Wavefront OBJ file of the C-alpha trace (Angstrom):
o trace
v 24.420 -25.519 22.312
v 26.071 -26.087 18.671
v 23.486 -27.995 16.459
v 22.934 -28.658 12.984
v 19.905 -25.254 12.048
v 23.290 -22.613 13.672
v 25.295 -21.258 11.099
v 28.295 -19.334 11.780
v 29.409 -16.055 10.543
v 32.251 -13.668 10.472
v 32.183 -9.828 11.528
v 34.911 -7.509 10.587
v 34.892 -4.806 13.352
v 36.636 -1.917 13.078
v 38.043 0.882 15.590
v 39.018 4.682 14.759
v 40.450 6.447 17.163
v 42.631 10.148 17.571
v 44.144 8.615 20.814
v 45.939 5.396 20.913
v 44.136 2.885 22.776
v 45.200 0.116 25.462
v 44.337 -3.485 24.999
v 41.032 -3.443 27.682
v 39.606 -0.479 24.614
v 40.153 -2.707 22.050
v 37.805 -6.128 23.384
v 35.645 -7.472 21.601
v 32.853 -9.251 23.082
v 29.499 -11.607 21.892
v 27.349 -12.652 24.426
v 28.467 -11.522 26.801
v 31.800 -13.492 26.269
v 35.387 -12.408 24.710
v 36.435 -13.560 21.620
v 38.978 -11.205 20.107
v 41.057 -7.971 20.819
v 41.577 -5.434 17.999
v 45.340 -5.350 16.914
v 46.760 -2.174 15.645
v 46.378 -1.692 11.875
v 48.355 1.355 11.045
v 47.024 5.394 10.956
v 44.716 7.352 8.796
v 44.675 10.807 8.520
v 46.103 11.326 12.124
v 44.181 8.363 13.446
v 45.546 5.445 15.324
v 43.153 2.089 13.328
v 42.478 -1.236 14.997
v 41.174 -3.868 13.640
v 39.721 -7.668 14.249
v 37.648 -10.566 13.009
v 35.311 -12.514 15.305
v 33.501 -15.930 14.282
v 29.916 -15.550 15.766
v 27.635 -18.481 16.218
v 24.210 -16.832 14.836
v 24.064 -14.418 12.319
v 21.975 -11.719 14.177
v 24.491 -11.198 17.489
v 24.889 -8.504 19.319
v 29.159 -7.588 18.548
v 30.161 -5.638 21.484
v 33.202 -3.220 21.609
v 34.734 -2.264 24.641
v 35.439 1.296 23.201
v 35.375 4.656 24.225
v 32.089 6.103 23.830
v 34.646 9.014 21.112
v 36.154 6.249 18.931
v 34.445 5.638 15.786
v 33.447 1.502 16.033
v 32.286 -0.302 12.651
v 30.888 -3.634 12.552
v 30.812 -5.295 9.170
l 1 2 3 4 5 6 7 8 9 10 11 12 13 14 15 16 17 18 19 20 21 22 23 24 25 26 27 28 29 30 31 32 33 34 35 36 37 38 39 40 41 42 43 44 45 46 47 48 49 50 51 52 53 54 55 56 57 58 59 60 61 62 63 64 65 66 67 68 69 70 71 72 73 74 75 76
């Protein structure tokens, strides 16, 4: 599973939504596995902000959220 050639990397996931999201709508996944659930990070200009940090094994691994299509998602 983990070899000497693998390196881990950390990604920050930010979700912005005009409506409150429940935990099922804030899940962060990679390789089909739940890594974290974004936590509330306050409000900005009326939007609810959520944030999560995840560590993945491969830098090019796809990171997904269960956020609704109308929510804004940023992954860095």
